[in-house]
N, C-alpha and C positions, 0 to 999 in steps of 0.2 A: 559595112564597117566604116566606110568613108564618112558617113554622117556622124557616127560616134566620135571618130578621130577629130572631126571639125568642131564638134561640141566641146570635147575635152580640151582642144587647143584654145578655145575661147574662155572656158571656165572649168578648170580641172577639179573643182569641188563637186561636180555633178555625179553623185553616186549612182544614179540610174543609168547614166551613160557608161560608167565603168562596168556596171553589171551587164548592160546590153553588149558592150565590147567583148566581155568574157563569153557570153552566149554565142556571139558571132564567131569568135575564135574557136570555140569548141565545135560548132557546127561545120566550120570550114576546115577542120583538121589541123588547126594551129597547135603549136607546142603546148603541152600540158603545163609546163612551168610558166609560160607567158600567160596562159589562160588563168592560172592560179593567181598571178600578179594582178590581173584585172579584177577578179572577185575579191581579193584581199584589199585592194584599193577601195572598192565599193563599201566593204564592211568597215574599213578604217575611217572612211569619211562619214559614214552613217551607221554607227554600231547597232541601231535598232532595225536594220534593213533585213527582215526575215528572209525574203526571197534570195538575196545575195548570199546569206549564210547557207541556205538550202543548196544553192548552186555550188557553193564552195564544198559543202559536204558531198554532193554528187561527184564532183571532180576528185576529191580525196578517195572516194570509193573506187573510181575508175583507176586511180593510181595505186590502189591497194593499201592506202594509208588509213587503216581502220580506226586507230586511236584519234587521229585528226578528224576523221569523218564524224565520230561520235561527239567530239567537242564542238564541231561546227553545227551539228544537229541540235545539240543542247542550246547553243546560242540562238539558233533559229527559233526554237520553241520558246525561249525566254523572251525573244523580241515580239512574239505574238501575244504573250500574256503580260 
């Protein structure tokens, strides 16, 4: 996580670092709302980032937010094609 934080401190536009930070947060048991923020930042900074959209959909599924999950999955699919 420290590497992601350092990278984001140098360049907050790094969508990959936001996504990696979200994954690290999820794996380490971080708060779901904070993890959601990381994935949202990744998709906001790079709207065609299919993996970040998929990770956000997975998080919404974990939170029981099925409608948001479906929307994020649709955006992931659109980013692929």
